N, C-alpha and C positions, 0 to 999 in steps of 0.2 A: 503673520502680523509682526511688524517690528516693534521694539520696545517704545520708540517715540510715538508711534501711531496709537498704541493702546492707552497712552496718557492724554491723547487729544480729546477735547470735548465731543460728546456724541453728535452735536450739531455739525461739527467739522467732518466727522465720519460720514454722516448722511449726505452732506454736500459733496464730499469726495466720491461717494457711491454714485450720485447723480452725474457727476463729471465723467467718471469712468464709463458709465453706460452711454452717455452722450457721445463720447469719443468713438464708440463702436459704430455709430451711425455714419461716420465719415469713412468707414473702411469696408472693403468688399467682403460681405458675409452672405452666404447662400441661404435660401429658405429651407426649412422653416425656422432656422436659428435666428435669422434677421427679424422675423415677426416677433419671436419671444423677446429678443433684445430690445426691439422698439417699444413693446409694451412695458418691459421692465424699466426702460429709460423714463417713460411717462409717469409711471407709478413712483419711482425714486425721486423724480423732480417734484411731484406733488408732496411727497413726504418732506423733502427739503424745504419747500415753500411753507408747509404747515409749521415746521420747526422754527423757521425764521420769523413767521408772522406773530408768534407769541410763544416764548419758550415754554414747552410743556413741563409741568412738574407733577408731583403726586398730590397736590393740594387743590381742593375745590373743583371748579369747572375745567381746570387744566388737565384733569384726569382723562377727560374725553379726548383732548388733543394727543396725549401720550398713547392712549388706546388706539387712536386712528393711525398715528405714526407707526406703532408696532404692527398693526394690521397691514399697512402699506409695505413695510420692510419684509414681513413674512410672505407677502404676495410676490415681492421681488425675488426672494429666495426660491419660492415655488417655480416662478418663471425661469430662473436661471438653472434649475434642476432639469429643465427640458432642453437645455442647450448642450448638445452632446458632441457635435463635430464642427469645430471652427477651424477652417484651413488657414486663415490669415494669422500670422504669428502675433502681430500687434493686437488684433482683436482678441485672440486667445489670452494674451497677457491681461488685457482689460477685464475679460470675463473672470479669470482666476482672481484678480484683485477684487472685483465686485463680489464674488462669492465669499472671500475672506472678510470683506467689509460687512456684508450682511450678517455673517456669523458673529463678528465682533460686536456689532450694534445690538443684535438680539441678546447676546450675553450681557452686555452692559445695561440694557433696559431691564434685565432681571435683577440688577443690583438695586439697592435701596435708594441710591443717589444717581439719577439719570444724567448727570452733567458730563 
């Protein structure tokens, strides 16, 4: 993770994660990796939509949104852990970036200020 990226708001990291995974859909990736990436893309897109629909915080009902976003990102990380062999270089780069983003997002969500 670059220094600039770690300063970005979490909502931008989640959107970037969704974009990275969406980019893999346009590239030739064999099964079963393509199935894992497709599901990870859908889950990341959902997390991004949840974040944009109402900025989750740690106060009141927004705790539910933050919990759901965390669960979605954890699920993306689990799906990406099943992606072992990606022969396409561009797809491999997107997968590696997505793994880094999930780790950074989860790390930042553990912080007291999820911004």
